[in-house]
N, C-alpha and C positions, 0 to 999 in steps of 0.2 A: 504492501500500499502506498505509493509516492506523493504523498501531498504536497502541494507546493507552498511556499511559503506565502505567497501573494491569497492563496486559497486560504491555509489557514489562520495568517495575523491579521489577511484587509489590504490595501496598501498603503505602501512606504513615502511618510509625510515629511518634509523638511520643516521647520521652526516656522519657516515663514507663512507654511499654507498650513498648518496646523492654528498657530496667531493669530492667520483671517478668520478662519472657521470658528476660533473660540470670543474674539474680538478685541485679541490681547496682542500685545504687539511679540516679534522673536523672540525680543531678548530676554520678555520674562519667561518665554517657552524655555527658553535653553534656561535661566537661569533657574526656573523649576522643573528641568526634563523629569526626574526622577518622579514625582507625582503624576507625570501625563504618560508615563510607563517605556520612556524614551531609553535611546542604547547610545552610548557615546561610538560610534564607526572608526573615530579619530580621532588625535587631539582634536577638542575644540567642533565636533564634527558631529551631531546629531538627526538620528533619525526617528521616527515612530510609527508605528503602526496600527490603522486603525481600530481593527476589533480590541487590540488592548487601551488603547486611548476610552473606544468606547467604556471596559469594562473599571478602569481606574475612575473612569468621572462618575458613573453609576452607583461604585461602592460607596464613590464620594458623598453621593447624593443620600444614597440608602442611609448612612451613619448622619448624614444631616438631620435625616428626618426624624431617625432614630433617638437622636437627644433630644431635638424640639417637641415628640410629643413628649416624652418623659418629662423634662422639666415644667412644662405646663402643666404635667396634670401632679406634679408634685406638687407646685403652689397653687392649683385649684384647694388640693386638699390641704393644705396647710392653712390657706384663706378660708377652708369649709369650718376645721376645728378651731380656729380660731371666735370665730362667729358661734358655732356651736355649743362652747364651751362658757364664754363669759357673756355673749350676747351686748355687751357692749366695748367701746373704744378703749385702748389702753390707756390708764391714768399717765399723765404727764411729772415728770419729775420738777422740785423744784430748783431754779437756775442756780448755780457759784456765782458768788463773788470774786472768785479764779478760779485762775486754770489748774490750782493744783499745786506740787512739787515744793513746795513753804509754807510751812505752818505758821500760823499769824498769832496775834493775842488776841486774844477775846476780849468779856465787859469784864471777867473777874478773874484777869491777869493768869489764866491757863492760857497752854498751846491748842489751838480747835485741833482739834483729832479729825473732824468730819465723820462724812458717815457711818463710817467702817471701824471706826475709833482708833485709827494709825497713827 
C-alpha cells in the first residue's frame, strides 16, 4: 500500500500561503510553525501540510471550547451558590485609614493592632 505524501498529508503550503489562508503574516506563521504542525525542511525554510494544519486548528478550537464551557459552568454554579445560601449581597467591610504595615498610636496610647490583633 503506497500512499503518496500529498494524499496522506494534503497539499504542501508555504508560510506565505498559510498566512494568507489564516489572515496573518508569513512571519507570524514562521514564528509559530510548531503550533501549525510545520516542518523545517532547511534552516529557516518551513512547509505545512493542509491536513496537519486542519488537525492542529481543530484540536485548538476543541480545547478552547472545552475550557470556555468549563469556566462558564463553574462561574454559574458559584453565583447560584452565593445567592441560594445567603440570599443577600455580601457585606462591605469598613475602610481603614491606612494601608497597614505600621502600627499607629490609638487614643488610649496603645498601638493599634487592627482587626486581627497583630
